[in-house]
C-alpha positions in Angstrom: -15.4 -8.1 10.1 -11.6 -7.9 9.1 -10.3 -6.9 5.7 -8.0 -9.8 4.5 -6.9 -7.4 1.5 -5.5 -4.8 4.1 -4.2 -7.4 6.6 -2.5 -9.9 4.3 -2.0 -7.9 1.4 -0.4 -4.8 2.8 0.4 -5.2 6.5 2.1 -8.4 6.6 4.5 -7.8 3.5 5.3 -4.5 5.0 6.4 -6.1 8.4 8.4 -8.6 6.6 10.3 -6.1 4.2 11.0 -3.8 7.2 12.3 -6.6 9.3 14.6 -7.7 6.5 15.7 -4.2 5.9 16.6 -3.6 9.5 18.2 -6.9 10.3 19.8 -8.1 7.3 20.5 -5.2 4.9 21.8 -2.7 7.6 25.0 -4.8 8.5 26.1 -4.6 4.8 26.7 -1.0 4.5 28.6 0.6 7.5 28.3 4.1 6.4 24.4 4.0 5.8 23.6 1.6 8.6 21.6 4.1 10.9 19.6 5.4 7.9 18.9 1.7 6.6 17.7 0.6 10.1 15.7 3.7 10.6 13.9 3.1 7.2 13.4 -0.6 7.8 12.0 0.1 11.3 9.6 2.6 9.8 8.3 0.3 7.2 7.7 -2.3 9.9 5.9 0.1 12.2 3.8 1.1 9.2 3.1 -2.4 8.5 2.0 -3.0 12.1 -0.5 -0.2 11.8 -1.8 -1.5 8.4 -2.2 -4.8 10.0 -4.3 -3.5 13.0 -6.2 -1.3 10.9 -7.2 -4.2 8.5 -8.4 -6.1 11.4 -10.8 -3.1 12.6 -12.1 -2.2 9.1 -15.9 -2.5 8.4 -17.6 -1.5 5.1 -20.5 -0.2 7.0 -20.2 2.1 10.0 -21.1 0.6 13.6 -23.6 3.0 15.0 -23.8 1.3 18.5 
């Protein structure tokens, strides 16, 4: 059973914010472009990890 709070509440917004930072905010500042792309990509990757972990989350441990 998936956790909707983790998947939709944390994972998807982090993916969106990371993508917006990496694609839209990076071209604005030329001197800080690599750092902004790195931070945006990192936020997006963490969002994907939270999204996947939300899909596999269960309240009760599966013992089979």
